[in-house]
Each structure stands twice: as C-alpha cells, then as structure tokens.
C-alpha positions in Angstrom: 23.1 -3.5 -10.9 20.4 -3.1 -7.6 18.5 -5.8 -6.2 15.4 -4.2 -7.5 16.7 -4.6 -11.3 18.0 -8.1 -10.9 14.5 -9.2 -9.5 12.4 -7.2 -12.5 14.8 -9.2 -15.0 14.2 -12.3 -13.1 10.4 -11.9 -13.3 10.7 -11.1 -17.2 12.2 -13.9 -18.1 10.3 -16.6 -15.7 6.9 -14.7 -17.1 8.2 -15.2 -20.7 8.8 -18.9 -20.1 5.2 -18.8 -18.7 4.0 -17.3 -21.5 5.6 -19.5 -23.7 4.1 -22.7 -21.7 0.8 -20.8 -22.0 0.4 -20.1 -18.0 -2.3 -17.9 -17.7 -0.8 -16.8 -14.2 2.1 -14.8 -14.4 4.2 -13.4 -11.6 3.2 -9.7 -10.6 5.8 -7.4 -11.7 5.3 -5.3 -8.4 7.6 -7.8 -6.5 10.7 -5.6 -6.8 8.8 -2.9 -5.4 6.9 -4.8 -2.7 10.8 -6.3 -2.1 11.9 -2.3 -1.7 9.2 -1.1 0.2 8.9 -4.1 2.8 5.2 -4.7 2.3 3.2 -8.0 0.9 0.2 -6.4 -1.3 -0.1 -3.8 -3.8 -2.9 -1.9 -1.8 0.1 -1.9 1.3 2.5 -0.9 -1.5 0.5 2.0 -2.7 -0.1 3.4 0.7 3.6 3.6 1.4 4.3 5.1 -2.0 1.7 7.6 -0.9 4.1 8.4 2.1 2.7 6.2 4.8 5.9 5.9 6.8 5.4 2.7 8.7 4.9 -0.8 6.8 3.1 -2.3 9.5 0.6 0.5 9.7 0.5 0.3 6.1 0.2 -3.8 6.1 -2.9 -3.2 8.7 -4.7 -0.2 6.7 -4.5 -2.7 3.4 -5.9 -5.3 5.9 -8.8 -3.8 7.2 -9.6 -1.8 3.8 -9.7 -5.3 1.9 -12.1 -7.2 4.5 -14.6 -4.2 4.5 -15.1 -4.3 0.8 -17.3 -1.4 0.8 -16.7 0.6 -2.6 -14.7 3.6 -0.8 -11.1 4.3 -1.8 -8.4 3.8 0.9 -8.4 7.7 1.6 -12.0 8.2 1.7 -12.5 5.0 3.8 -9.7 6.1 6.3 -12.1 9.5 6.5 -15.4 7.5 7.0 -14.0 5.6 10.2 -12.2 8.3 12.1 -9.8 8.8 14.7 -11.5 6.7 17.3 -11.9 3.5 15.0 -7.9 4.1 13.7 -6.6 3.8 17.0 -8.8 0.3 17.5 -7.6 -1.0 14.2 -4.4 -0.2 13.8 -2.6 0.3 17.1 -0.9 3.2 15.9 1.8 5.3 17.4 1.9 9.0 18.2 3.6 9.0 14.9 1.5 6.7 13.0 -1.5 9.1 14.2 0.2 12.2 12.4 0.8 10.5 9.5 -2.6 9.2 9.3 -4.3 12.4 9.8 -1.9 14.1 7.0 -2.6 11.1 4.7 -6.4 11.3 5.3 -7.0 14.9 5.1 -8.2 16.6 2.0 -5.6 16.9 -0.3 -6.8 20.2 -2.2 -7.6 23.3 0.1 -4.6 25.1 0.0 -3.0 26.8 3.7 -6.6 26.7 4.9 -6.1 23.3 5.0 -3.1 23.0 6.6 
C-alpha cells in the first residue's frame, strides 16, 4: 500500500467520524495529492498536474494568482501579465521560463503554434 493510499484511507475515516459528529468542515480529499506533488494548495496542485515542473514556481504562481482575484483562469492570467512580469513576480530559472512559455501558449493551434 502506498503512502497516498494510506493517507486517503485515514482522511476517509476521519471525515466519517467528523460527519457522525455533525462537523461541517471536513478534511480535503486532495491531501494525498498535495503530499505527492509537494505543494500546499489546490491551485498549485492543478499547476503541477498541468505540467508546471517546479514546485516553487507552481506555489508562487498560485499565490500571485489568488492574491489578484481578477476573474481570469490561471493560463489566461499568465498570458495577460507577460514575460516581464513573470520575471519580476516569480524569479524563474531559464527552465522555469521555458516551462511557463509552454504552459501559457494557446493549447489549440497545432504545428503553427509550436
């Protein structure tokens, strides 16, 4: 049994007990994935799953995006702030910049976009 499976089982048991005691706030089911990917919030987790390779970069992006609350999705927001802002806000490595360019480009368009 993996660590993720053990955590998932413990979370399910804990949430069952909390529900029996009519506690409204339950543990998030994403905790095993947060541990697996090494990030602390669901936005950073989504970025890691969507191929942002650096935990630090995913965390910085998620924190900046959540702070702005501008109504845009993460990809659209990254496109709107551009390369200069990426460098100021995230202090990315060259690899991170390459990863950001790949992530933020329009996913539809095929070879012409590449």
